[in-house]
Structure formats: structure tokens, C-alpha cells
TORMARFI-52601 format. One record per residue (C-alpha): residue in three letters; x, y, z. Coordinates in Angstrom, 2 decimals, always signed. Example, Ala and Ser with C-alpha at 12.3 -4.5 7.8 and 13.67 -1.06 7.14 Angstrom:
% residues 2
{rest=ALA&px=+12.30&py=-4.50&pz=+7.80};
{rest=SER&px=+13.67&py=-1.06&pz=+7.14};
***
This chain:
% residues 248
{rest=UNK&px=-59.80&py=-39.61&pz=-3.96};
{rest=UNK&px=-59.08&py=-43.07&pz=-2.86};
{rest=UNK&px=-57.78&py=-44.33&pz=+0.58};
{rest=UNK&px=-54.03&py=-43.80&pz=-0.34};
{rest=UNK&px=-54.73&py=-40.17&pz=-1.35};
{rest=UNK&px=-56.29&py=-39.67&pz=+2.11};
{rest=UNK&px=-53.32&py=-41.25&pz=+3.80};
{rest=UNK&px=-50.95&py=-38.90&pz=+1.81};
{rest=UNK&px=-52.71&py=-35.87&pz=+2.87};
{rest=UNK&px=-53.36&py=-36.97&pz=+6.56};
{rest=UNK&px=-49.56&py=-36.84&pz=+6.98};
{rest=UNK&px=-48.99&py=-33.27&pz=+5.40};
{rest=UNK&px=-51.41&py=-30.95&pz=+7.30};
{rest=UNK&px=-49.67&py=-30.65&pz=+10.65};
{rest=UNK&px=-48.70&py=-27.05&pz=+11.45};
{rest=UNK&px=-45.20&py=-26.21&pz=+11.68};
{rest=UNK&px=-43.24&py=-22.91&pz=+12.31};
{rest=UNK&px=-44.49&py=-21.19&pz=+9.10};
{rest=UNK&px=-48.05&py=-21.85&pz=+9.94};
{rest=UNK&px=-47.77&py=-20.73&pz=+13.56};
{rest=UNK&px=-46.12&py=-17.36&pz=+12.36};
{rest=UNK&px=-48.90&py=-16.88&pz=+9.69};
{rest=UNK&px=-51.77&py=-17.63&pz=+12.36};
{rest=UNK&px=-50.14&py=-15.03&pz=+14.63};
{rest=UNK&px=-50.30&py=-12.47&pz=+11.83};
{rest=UNK&px=-53.87&py=-13.28&pz=+11.09};
{rest=UNK&px=-54.81&py=-12.76&pz=+14.64};
{rest=UNK&px=-53.44&py=-9.19&pz=+14.32};
{rest=UNK&px=-54.68&py=-8.66&pz=+10.75};
{rest=UNK&px=-57.39&py=-11.00&pz=+9.23};
{rest=UNK&px=-56.71&py=-9.82&pz=+5.82};
{rest=UNK&px=-53.10&py=-11.38&pz=+6.02};
{rest=UNK&px=-54.80&py=-14.57&pz=+5.60};
{rest=UNK&px=-54.98&py=-14.05&pz=+1.86};
{rest=UNK&px=-52.62&py=-12.77&pz=-0.74};
{rest=UNK&px=-53.06&py=-9.16&pz=-1.58};
{rest=UNK&px=-54.82&py=-9.68&pz=-4.84};
{rest=UNK&px=-57.09&py=-12.32&pz=-3.45};
{rest=UNK&px=-58.15&py=-10.03&pz=-0.70};
{rest=UNK&px=-58.72&py=-7.44&pz=-3.17};
{rest=UNK&px=-61.32&py=-9.89&pz=-4.88};
{rest=UNK&px=-62.83&py=-10.61&pz=-1.53};
{rest=UNK&px=-63.21&py=-6.94&pz=-0.53};
{rest=UNK&px=-64.66&py=-6.17&pz=-3.90};
{rest=UNK&px=-67.31&py=-8.85&pz=-3.36};
{rest=UNK&px=-68.27&py=-7.98&pz=+0.21};
{rest=UNK&px=-68.10&py=-4.54&pz=+2.03};
{rest=UNK&px=-68.41&py=-6.34&pz=+5.44};
{rest=UNK&px=-67.85&py=-10.01&pz=+6.37};
{rest=UNK&px=-69.47&py=-9.85&pz=+9.75};
{rest=UNK&px=-72.33&py=-12.45&pz=+9.96};
{rest=UNK&px=-71.71&py=-13.67&pz=+6.35};
{rest=UNK&px=-72.14&py=-17.40&pz=+6.16};
{rest=UNK&px=-68.92&py=-18.78&pz=+4.45};
{rest=UNK&px=-68.00&py=-22.30&pz=+3.51};
{rest=UNK&px=-64.37&py=-23.28&pz=+3.22};
{rest=UNK&px=-64.23&py=-26.63&pz=+1.57};
{rest=UNK&px=-60.98&py=-28.69&pz=+1.59};
{rest=UNK&px=-59.76&py=-26.23&pz=+4.06};
{rest=UNK&px=-56.17&py=-27.67&pz=+4.35};
{rest=UNK&px=-54.12&py=-25.98&pz=+7.09};
{rest=UNK&px=-57.25&py=-23.89&pz=+7.93};
{rest=UNK&px=-55.56&py=-20.51&pz=+7.85};
{rest=UNK&px=-57.92&py=-19.02&pz=+5.27};
{rest=UNK&px=-60.92&py=-20.37&pz=+7.39};
{rest=UNK&px=-59.60&py=-18.86&pz=+10.56};
{rest=UNK&px=-58.99&py=-15.61&pz=+8.82};
{rest=UNK&px=-62.83&py=-15.39&pz=+7.94};
{rest=UNK&px=-63.48&py=-16.31&pz=+11.61};
{rest=UNK&px=-61.34&py=-13.12&pz=+12.63};
{rest=UNK&px=-63.62&py=-11.16&pz=+10.33};
{rest=UNK&px=-66.51&py=-12.33&pz=+12.41};
{rest=UNK&px=-68.06&py=-14.44&pz=+9.57};
{rest=UNK&px=-70.03&py=-17.66&pz=+10.39};
{rest=UNK&px=-67.60&py=-20.21&pz=+9.04};
{rest=UNK&px=-67.90&py=-23.89&pz=+8.20};
{rest=UNK&px=-64.56&py=-25.39&pz=+7.33};
{rest=UNK&px=-64.57&py=-28.96&pz=+5.89};
{rest=UNK&px=-61.86&py=-31.39&pz=+4.82};
{rest=UNK&px=-61.87&py=-35.09&pz=+3.87};
{rest=UNK&px=-59.11&py=-35.62&pz=+6.37};
{rest=UNK&px=-60.28&py=-36.06&pz=+10.00};
{rest=UNK&px=-56.88&py=-34.65&pz=+11.45};
{rest=UNK&px=-57.21&py=-31.44&pz=+9.46};
{rest=UNK&px=-60.66&py=-30.63&pz=+10.72};
{rest=UNK&px=-59.65&py=-31.55&pz=+14.29};
{rest=UNK&px=-56.61&py=-29.25&pz=+14.11};
{rest=UNK&px=-58.50&py=-26.29&pz=+12.80};
{rest=UNK&px=-61.11&py=-26.79&pz=+15.36};
{rest=UNK&px=-58.60&py=-26.96&pz=+18.12};
{rest=UNK&px=-56.79&py=-23.82&pz=+16.94};
{rest=UNK&px=-60.02&py=-21.85&pz=+16.89};
{rest=UNK&px=-61.10&py=-23.07&pz=+20.40};
{rest=UNK&px=-57.53&py=-22.16&pz=+21.79};
{rest=UNK&px=-57.78&py=-18.69&pz=+20.49};
{rest=UNK&px=-61.46&py=-17.80&pz=+21.18};
{rest=UNK&px=-62.69&py=-17.98&pz=+17.54};
{rest=UNK&px=-66.00&py=-19.63&pz=+16.55};
{rest=UNK&px=-65.96&py=-22.17&pz=+13.76};
{rest=UNK&px=-67.89&py=-25.17&pz=+12.70};
{rest=UNK&px=-65.84&py=-28.09&pz=+11.26};
{rest=UNK&px=-67.00&py=-31.27&pz=+9.24};
{rest=UNK&px=-65.28&py=-34.18&pz=+7.59};
{rest=UNK&px=-66.72&py=-33.81&pz=+4.16};
{rest=UNK&px=-65.54&py=-34.46&pz=+0.44};
{rest=UNK&px=-65.76&py=-31.29&pz=-1.43};
{rest=UNK&px=-67.36&py=-33.13&pz=-4.33};
{rest=UNK&px=-70.13&py=-34.19&pz=-2.12};
{rest=UNK&px=-71.78&py=-31.66&pz=+0.28};
{rest=UNK&px=-75.06&py=-33.48&pz=+0.44};
{rest=UNK&px=-75.06&py=-32.90&pz=+4.25};
{rest=UNK&px=-75.39&py=-29.20&pz=+3.72};
{rest=UNK&px=-78.75&py=-27.59&pz=+2.73};
{rest=UNK&px=-79.13&py=-25.70&pz=-0.70};
{rest=UNK&px=-79.06&py=-21.93&pz=-0.84};
{rest=UNK&px=-77.20&py=-21.55&pz=+2.57};
{rest=UNK&px=-73.84&py=-19.59&pz=+1.96};
{rest=UNK&px=-73.08&py=-16.27&pz=+1.01};
{rest=UNK&px=-69.53&py=-17.36&pz=+0.00};
{rest=UNK&px=-67.72&py=-20.48&pz=-0.85};
{rest=UNK&px=-63.84&py=-19.98&pz=-0.95};
{rest=UNK&px=-61.22&py=-22.55&pz=-1.88};
{rest=UNK&px=-57.39&py=-22.13&pz=-1.82};
{rest=UNK&px=-54.17&py=-23.74&pz=-2.79};
{rest=UNK&px=-54.20&py=-27.25&pz=-3.99};
{rest=UNK&px=-57.89&py=-27.80&pz=-4.16};
{rest=UNK&px=-58.04&py=-27.64&pz=-7.99};
{rest=UNK&px=-54.83&py=-29.68&pz=-8.23};
{rest=UNK&px=-56.51&py=-32.58&pz=-6.53};
{rest=UNK&px=-59.24&py=-32.74&pz=-9.21};
{rest=UNK&px=-57.52&py=-34.65&pz=-11.89};
{rest=UNK&px=-60.48&py=-34.91&pz=-14.39};
{rest=UNK&px=-62.80&py=-32.43&pz=-15.73};
{rest=UNK&px=-65.58&py=-34.62&pz=-14.33};
{rest=UNK&px=-64.05&py=-34.07&pz=-10.90};
{rest=UNK&px=-64.06&py=-30.36&pz=-11.34};
{rest=UNK&px=-67.79&py=-30.35&pz=-12.41};
{rest=UNK&px=-68.85&py=-32.55&pz=-9.48};
{rest=UNK&px=-67.07&py=-30.13&pz=-7.06};
{rest=UNK&px=-68.50&py=-26.87&pz=-8.69};
{rest=UNK&px=-71.82&py=-28.26&pz=-8.80};
{rest=UNK&px=-71.97&py=-28.98&pz=-5.13};
{rest=UNK&px=-70.74&py=-25.23&pz=-4.53};
{rest=UNK&px=-73.44&py=-23.95&pz=-6.68};
{rest=UNK&px=-76.13&py=-25.89&pz=-4.72};
{rest=UNK&px=-75.07&py=-24.77&pz=-1.23};
{rest=UNK&px=-74.60&py=-20.99&pz=-2.41};
{rest=UNK&px=-77.54&py=-18.54&pz=-2.00};
{rest=UNK&px=-78.84&py=-16.70&pz=-5.01};
{rest=UNK&px=-76.19&py=-13.99&pz=-5.85};
{rest=UNK&px=-73.56&py=-15.88&pz=-3.77};
{rest=UNK&px=-70.07&py=-15.87&pz=-4.57};
{rest=UNK&px=-67.50&py=-18.61&pz=-5.21};
{rest=UNK&px=-63.96&py=-17.32&pz=-5.23};
{rest=UNK&px=-60.96&py=-19.56&pz=-5.81};
{rest=UNK&px=-57.31&py=-19.02&pz=-5.31};
{rest=UNK&px=-54.94&py=-21.76&pz=-6.48};
{rest=UNK&px=-51.78&py=-22.76&pz=-8.22};
{rest=UNK&px=-51.78&py=-21.85&pz=-11.86};
{rest=UNK&px=-51.65&py=-24.78&pz=-14.35};
{rest=UNK&px=-48.38&py=-23.39&pz=-15.61};
{rest=UNK&px=-46.61&py=-24.54&pz=-12.51};
{rest=UNK&px=-47.29&py=-28.21&pz=-13.18};
{rest=UNK&px=-44.13&py=-28.41&pz=-15.33};
{rest=UNK&px=-41.93&py=-27.10&pz=-12.41};
{rest=UNK&px=-43.51&py=-29.18&pz=-9.60};
{rest=UNK&px=-40.66&py=-31.57&pz=-9.09};
{rest=UNK&px=-37.68&py=-29.17&pz=-9.55};
{rest=UNK&px=-34.55&py=-30.15&pz=-7.56};
{rest=UNK&px=-32.34&py=-27.40&pz=-5.85};
{rest=UNK&px=-28.72&py=-27.97&pz=-5.63};
{rest=UNK&px=-27.86&py=-27.66&pz=-2.08};
{rest=UNK&px=-24.51&py=-26.11&pz=-2.69};
{rest=UNK&px=-26.02&py=-23.50&pz=-4.81};
{rest=UNK&px=-29.60&py=-22.21&pz=-3.80};
{rest=UNK&px=-29.86&py=-20.36&pz=-6.90};
{rest=UNK&px=-29.27&py=-23.40&pz=-9.10};
{rest=UNK&px=-32.11&py=-25.23&pz=-10.79};
{rest=UNK&px=-31.52&py=-28.73&pz=-11.93};
{rest=UNK&px=-32.72&py=-28.23&pz=-15.40};
{rest=UNK&px=-32.68&py=-32.13&pz=-16.24};
{rest=UNK&px=-35.31&py=-32.65&pz=-13.71};
{rest=UNK&px=-37.46&py=-29.65&pz=-14.10};
{rest=UNK&px=-40.19&py=-31.44&pz=-16.35};
{rest=UNK&px=-40.43&py=-34.62&pz=-14.38};
{rest=UNK&px=-43.50&py=-35.15&pz=-12.37};
{rest=UNK&px=-43.47&py=-38.10&pz=-10.15};
{rest=UNK&px=-46.76&py=-37.84&pz=-8.12};
{rest=UNK&px=-49.89&py=-38.48&pz=-9.85};
{rest=UNK&px=-51.54&py=-35.55&pz=-8.02};
{rest=UNK&px=-50.25&py=-33.12&pz=-10.59};
{rest=UNK&px=-51.26&py=-35.11&pz=-13.68};
{rest=UNK&px=-54.39&py=-33.26&pz=-14.09};
{rest=UNK&px=-56.30&py=-33.32&pz=-17.28};
{rest=UNK&px=-57.88&py=-29.97&pz=-17.47};
{rest=UNK&px=-57.15&py=-26.44&pz=-18.53};
{rest=UNK&px=-58.29&py=-22.93&pz=-17.25};
{rest=UNK&px=-60.82&py=-22.90&pz=-20.19};
{rest=UNK&px=-62.46&py=-25.97&pz=-18.77};
{rest=UNK&px=-62.84&py=-24.47&pz=-15.23};
{rest=UNK&px=-64.55&py=-21.38&pz=-16.75};
{rest=UNK&px=-66.70&py=-23.42&pz=-19.20};
{rest=UNK&px=-67.88&py=-25.75&pz=-16.38};
{rest=UNK&px=-68.69&py=-22.72&pz=-14.10};
{rest=UNK&px=-70.68&py=-20.94&pz=-16.69};
{rest=UNK&px=-72.55&py=-24.16&pz=-17.73};
{rest=UNK&px=-73.55&py=-24.69&pz=-14.15};
{rest=UNK&px=-75.10&py=-21.08&pz=-13.99};
{rest=UNK&px=-72.13&py=-19.03&pz=-12.58};
{rest=UNK&px=-71.40&py=-15.66&pz=-14.05};
{rest=UNK&px=-67.76&py=-14.49&pz=-14.19};
{rest=UNK&px=-66.95&py=-11.36&pz=-12.10};
{rest=UNK&px=-63.23&py=-11.48&pz=-11.90};
{rest=UNK&px=-60.30&py=-13.46&pz=-13.36};
{rest=UNK&px=-56.65&py=-13.03&pz=-12.33};
{rest=UNK&px=-53.22&py=-14.79&pz=-13.21};
{rest=UNK&px=-50.79&py=-13.66&pz=-10.59};
{rest=UNK&px=-46.97&py=-13.94&pz=-10.62};
{rest=UNK&px=-45.14&py=-15.00&pz=-7.54};
{rest=UNK&px=-43.04&py=-12.36&pz=-5.73};
{rest=UNK&px=-39.57&py=-12.74&pz=-6.87};
{rest=UNK&px=-38.28&py=-13.01&pz=-3.42};
{rest=UNK&px=-40.83&py=-15.62&pz=-2.20};
{rest=UNK&px=-38.19&py=-18.32&pz=-2.94};
{rest=UNK&px=-34.57&py=-18.73&pz=-3.69};
{rest=UNK&px=-35.46&py=-20.05&pz=-7.05};
{rest=UNK&px=-37.11&py=-16.90&pz=-8.22};
{rest=UNK&px=-34.22&py=-14.77&pz=-7.17};
{rest=UNK&px=-32.66&py=-15.80&pz=-10.37};
{rest=UNK&px=-34.63&py=-13.95&pz=-13.16};
{rest=UNK&px=-33.11&py=-16.14&pz=-15.79};
{rest=UNK&px=-35.53&py=-18.98&pz=-15.06};
{rest=UNK&px=-38.66&py=-18.91&pz=-17.08};
{rest=UNK&px=-40.77&py=-19.92&pz=-14.15};
{rest=UNK&px=-40.21&py=-16.51&pz=-12.56};
{rest=UNK&px=-41.98&py=-14.94&pz=-15.48};
{rest=UNK&px=-45.09&py=-17.32&pz=-15.76};
{rest=UNK&px=-48.26&py=-17.04&pz=-13.72};
{rest=UNK&px=-47.92&py=-18.98&pz=-10.45};
{rest=UNK&px=-51.43&py=-18.15&pz=-9.00};
{rest=UNK&px=-54.84&py=-18.32&pz=-10.41};
{rest=UNK&px=-57.90&py=-16.26&pz=-9.00};
{rest=UNK&px=-61.39&py=-16.53&pz=-10.17};
{rest=UNK&px=-64.44&py=-15.00&pz=-8.74};
{rest=UNK&px=-68.08&py=-16.04&pz=-9.98};
{rest=UNK&px=-71.58&py=-15.26&pz=-8.77};
{rest=UNK&px=-74.47&py=-17.70&pz=-8.63};
{rest=UNK&px=-77.01&py=-16.33&pz=-11.22};
***
């Protein structure tokens, strides 16, 4: 990502009411940091998270990283935005959670030694910022290097099917109305990605990962006013993508 990319994300990561509410839930139940099916993937990979070394690159709002902290894991949260890692570090300190943070690009984790982590976990938006297949390969390669033998990489992200609905517009006078004329318009270059799910899987396998689990998850219909109207095709397409692989 270039300088303009970093400036864009620096202005989008500050916690609001939703993040505060989510964090309070995580403090009561660490598994609430993850959607149900993602938690299933994690629980199937590890019977206990205490003491596990976990890397959360491109940590964003940090909620998943803080969830792992609540599970008593040894967590490193990284992001290429200074304000992001500072916010996560401060939230952890304020609530008695232990976490290490660094400002790093997920495609270049050279500061980290090889064969260190039991789990690398990425969540919403990380894949979407990788516009080319070459970007994906650089990122996955860095993850492979820092994982221990038999370590897991689990990703949870937007499904590519959502790209066509990224820039929908809601008519304020009718929350269930989707402006169909603008449904397929995508203005931000962030979503002009040039890879498919197949490319993700092929790259992971080429690097030496073995596929353990693959899930295409639909959003709950009551998650958004848009999805309350079941006539919209977007309500029937997968909204989330989940992949779990192990370092061979």
C-alpha cells in the first residue's frame, strides 16, 4: 500500500459505540470476538488457547487480538497504521490485558523470527486490501515463515461475492430500499481486487499449507436493514469467507 492508502486507513480505525459495546462483550465472553462459525474453526484447531503464541497481522480495530488476550494467549498484534496499534495497546493496558504490538506490513514480517507462532489469524478486510495475486502470495509467504511446523493460519474475511454490492446506497426514506442503479458501481480502488478464492487456495497450497477447513458463510438476515428484504439477491450470496490451513 502507498502513502494515500495508509492515510485513508489511519482515519477509519478509531473506536466508536459499536466497538466499545463489542469489547465489553469480549471481556465477559472471549469467544464473542469471533462469529460463531469462525469460533468453531478456532475451537476445532485448539482445545486450549492459554499460552499459545498468536500473531494477528493487520489487526484493524484489534477486537480479535484482544479476544485472544482474554483467552490468555501470548499475542502480537500488528498493523501498518501507527494509530491502530497504539489504540489496541492502550485498550489492553486499560483493561489489564497483556499484548505486544508492532507497526508492520503484513506482507513483510521480517522483524519476526521463523517458526515462532502456533496461529496466525486475519479478519475482515485484510484480503480485500490485497489487490493482486502477487500481494496475496507475499502475505501468505510471510505467514508461512513465522508459523511453527503444524501451525495454523485461519482467515475470516469478506467473500468476493460482496464486491458487486460494496457501494450500494440506501434510500433514507425507506431503509429497505436498495438503489439498484448504483448497486454495481464501485468507486474505491480498494475493492478492485484481481484474484479469486481459487487463487487463494492455490497459493496457500503452493507455499506448503494443507487445507483443513473451508467455509462460505451467509450473513444473518437481521444484521442489516438491507437484508431484511429477502428479495435482494445479496441476501442469498455468501457474505463471509473462512479458510483454515496447517503448515505442513
